[in-house]
C-alpha positions in Angstrom: 34.1 -30.3 -37.9 31.2 -30.5 -40.3 27.7 -30.6 -38.7 25.7 -33.2 -40.5 21.9 -33.2 -40.2 21.1 -36.6 -41.6 17.3 -36.1 -41.2 17.4 -33.0 -43.4 19.6 -34.7 -45.9 17.2 -37.6 -46.1 14.3 -35.2 -46.7 16.1 -33.7 -49.6 17.0 -37.1 -51.0 13.3 -38.1 -50.9 12.4 -34.9 -52.7 14.9 -35.2 -55.6 14.7 -39.0 -56.2 11.6 -38.9 -58.5 13.3 -36.2 -60.7 16.5 -38.1 -60.8 14.8 -41.3 -61.9 12.9 -39.4 -64.6 16.1 -37.9 -66.0 18.0 -41.1 -66.6 18.5 -41.5 -70.4 21.1 -44.2 -71.1 21.2 -43.1 -74.7 23.1 -39.9 -73.6 26.3 -41.8 -73.0 28.4 -43.7 -70.5 29.9 -41.0 -68.4 26.6 -39.0 -67.9 24.7 -42.2 -67.1 27.3 -43.4 -64.6 27.1 -40.1 -62.8 23.3 -40.2 -62.7 23.2 -43.7 -61.3 25.9 -42.9 -58.7 23.8 -39.9 -57.6 20.7 -42.0 -57.5 22.4 -44.7 -55.3 23.9 -41.9 -53.0 20.4 -40.6 -52.3 19.0 -44.1 -51.7 21.9 -44.7 -49.3 21.1 -41.5 -47.5 17.5 -42.6 -47.1 18.8 -46.0 -45.8 21.1 -44.4 -43.3 18.4 -42.1 -42.0 16.0 -45.0 -41.7 18.4 -46.8 -39.4 20.1 -44.0 -37.5 17.2 -41.5 -37.2 14.1 -43.7 -37.3 15.6 -46.9 -35.9 14.0 -49.0 -38.8 16.5 -51.7 -39.8 14.1 -53.3 -42.3 13.6 -50.0 -44.2 17.4 -49.6 -44.0 17.9 -52.9 -45.8 15.1 -52.2 -48.3 16.7 -48.9 -49.4 20.1 -50.6 -49.7 18.6 -53.2 -51.9 16.9 -50.6 -54.1 20.2 -48.9 -54.6 21.8 -52.3 -55.6 18.9 -53.0 -58.0 19.5 -49.6 -59.7 23.2 -50.3 -60.0 22.4 -53.6 -61.6 20.3 -51.7 -64.1 23.4 -49.5 -64.9 25.6 -52.6 -65.3 23.0 -54.2 -67.6 23.0 -51.0 -69.7 26.7 -51.0 -69.8 26.8 -54.5 -71.2 24.0 -53.9 -73.8 25.6 -50.7 -75.0 29.2 -51.9 -75.1 30.3 -49.2 -72.7 33.5 -49.3 -70.6 32.2 -50.6 -67.2 32.3 -48.6 -64.0 35.5 -49.0 -62.0 35.4 -52.1 -59.8 36.0 -49.9 -56.7 32.7 -48.1 -57.2 31.1 -50.9 -55.3 29.0 -49.2 -52.6 25.8 -50.6 -54.1 27.1 -54.2 -54.0 28.3 -53.7 -50.4 24.9 -52.5 -49.5 23.3 -55.6 -50.9 25.8 -57.7 -48.9 25.1 -56.1 -45.6 21.4 -56.4 -46.3 22.0 -60.1 -46.9 20.3 -60.0 -50.2 22.8 -62.5 -51.6 21.1 -63.1 -54.9 21.1 -59.4 -55.8 24.7 -59.1 -54.5 25.7 -62.0 -56.8 24.0 -60.5 -59.8 25.8 -57.2 -59.3 29.1 -59.0 -58.7 28.7 -61.1 -61.8 28.0 -58.0 -64.0 30.9 -56.0 -62.5 34.3 -55.6 -64.2 37.2 -57.8 -63.2 39.9 -55.4 -64.5 41.6 -52.4 -63.1 40.8 -49.2 -64.8 44.0 -47.1 -64.7 43.3 -43.4 -64.2 39.9 -44.0 -62.6 40.9 -45.9 -59.5 43.9 -47.1 -57.6 45.1 -50.6 -58.5 45.0 -51.9 -55.0 41.4 -50.7 -54.5 40.4 -52.4 -57.7 42.1 -55.7 -56.6 40.3 -55.6 -53.3 36.9 -54.8 -54.9 37.3 -57.7 -57.3 38.3 -60.0 -54.5 35.1 -59.1 -52.6 33.2 -59.9 -55.8 34.7 -63.4 -55.8 33.8 -63.9 -52.2 30.2 -63.0 -53.1 30.1 -65.3 -56.1 31.7 -68.2 -54.2 32.5 -70.0 -57.5 34.2 -73.4 -57.5 37.3 -71.9 -59.2 37.2 -68.6 -57.3 40.0 -69.6 -54.9 42.6 -69.5 -57.7 41.4 -66.0 -58.8 41.5 -64.8 -55.1 45.1 -66.1 -54.7 46.2 -64.1 -57.7 44.5 -61.0 -56.3 46.0 -61.5 -52.9 49.4 -61.9 -54.3 49.0 -58.6 -56.2 47.8 -56.8 -53.1 50.8 -58.1 -51.2 53.1 -56.9 -54.1 51.5 -53.4 -54.1 52.2 -53.2 -50.3 51.0 -50.7 -47.7 49.4 -51.1 -44.3 45.8 -51.2 -45.6 46.6 -54.0 -48.1 48.4 -55.9 -45.4 45.3 -56.0 -43.3 43.0 -56.7 -46.3 45.2 -59.7 -47.1 45.2 -60.9 -43.5 41.4 -60.7 -43.3 40.9 -62.6 -46.5 43.4 -65.3 -45.7 42.0 -65.8 -42.3 38.6 -66.3 -43.9 39.8 -68.7 -46.5 41.9 -70.7 -44.0 39.8 -70.0 -40.9 41.8 -68.2 -38.2 39.4 -66.3 -35.8 42.1 -64.4 -34.0 43.8 -63.2 -37.1 40.5 -62.2 -38.7 39.5 -60.2 -35.6 42.8 -58.4 -35.6 42.7 -57.6 -39.3 39.1 -56.3 -39.0 40.1 -54.1 -36.0 43.0 -52.7 -38.0 40.9 -51.9 -41.0 38.3 -50.3 -38.8 40.9 -48.1 -37.2 42.1 -47.0 -40.7 38.5 -46.3 -41.8 37.9 -44.3 -38.6 41.0 -42.1 -39.3 39.9 -41.6 -42.9 36.2 -40.7 -42.2 37.1 -38.3 -39.4 39.6 -36.6 -41.6 36.9 -36.2 -44.3 34.4 -34.8 -41.7 36.9 -32.2 -40.6 37.7 -31.1 -44.1 36.5 -27.6 -45.0 35.7 -28.8 -48.5 33.7 -31.9 -47.5 30.3 -32.3 -49.2 27.5 -33.0 -46.6 25.5 -34.6 -49.4 28.2 -37.0 -50.4 29.2 -37.8 -46.8 25.8 -38.1 -45.3 25.1 -41.9 -45.7 28.7 -42.9 -44.8 29.5 -40.6 -41.9 28.4 -43.0 -39.2 28.1 -46.3 -41.2 31.1 -48.2 -42.5 29.5 -50.1 -45.5 32.6 -52.1 -46.2 33.0 -53.2 -42.6 29.4 -54.2 -42.3 29.8 -56.2 -45.5 32.9 -57.9 -44.1 30.9 -58.9 -41.0 28.2 -60.4 -43.2 30.7 -62.3 -45.4 32.4 -63.7 -42.3 29.1 -64.9 -40.9 28.1 -66.3 -44.3 31.3 -68.4 -44.4 30.5 -69.8 -41.0 33.2 -67.8 -39.2 31.5 -64.8 -37.6 33.5 -62.3 -35.7 32.8 -62.1 -32.0 29.7 -60.2 -31.0 30.4 -56.8 -29.6 30.5 -53.1 -30.4 32.3 -52.0 -33.6 32.4 -48.3 -34.3 30.6 -47.4 -37.5 29.0 -50.9 -37.5 26.1 -50.4 -35.1 24.3 -53.6 -33.9 21.0 -52.3 -35.4 22.6 -52.4 -38.9 23.6 -56.0 -38.3 20.2 -57.5 -37.5 18.8 -60.0 -40.1 16.7 -58.6 -42.9 13.1 -59.4 -42.0 11.9 -60.1 -45.5 13.7 -59.8 -48.9 12.0 -57.6 -51.3 10.4 -59.0 -54.5 11.7 -57.8 -57.8 8.8 -55.4 -58.4 9.3 -53.9 -54.9 12.9 -52.9 -55.7 11.9 -50.6 -58.5 11.5 -46.9 -58.1 8.4 -45.2 -59.5 
């Protein structure tokens, strides 16, 4: 199994971030710019994970997550202004980070700028449906329920164990059912555990790409926040890959000028 030194990965991320920021030139095209922003967010998430798991600093963890989401919002704004094809909906780690940091305004801005269409060839259709459904939960629009019902019907049509639990979790939140929601979350957590442990055992796994997500389940932490925000929190307790320190409230939301990288 891969040995992951998160502290060393974070040191490298801190070293390369200034160079990465300086190299971003949106005029060079959609694909190059998308890769640059994805790399930028990856390194910010590595700093976030190390702040939490190495330093024990949940506030810094939340701040780095918000900086990543702010950068992703920049990308989405560039996309709109240049008329580019948007990033696939399932490339949503930055939005998930804003959710689990409980910076709801930033999460809403990212969700509002994100695509609502599946991009065939760049993502699986069910992953796109799920990501768009999470966007709707963040936006909490008056007409959002109708959109979510369509997405849930599509997920059910596509089938599969993961989609079954995704639908069960969503429906138990929309029509509150604490037991069903807890069961669905536990099932999704088990599937995530199998997936991340398989990745960690792979001989071809990239330590850099795995570092922020090896011990933190961003999606699961976001689901816990969304449940609590809807007034239906899951029972307190230990959830693997969702440590209690990651779930403490954010001490102080950052101002706009504090989210920028210099």
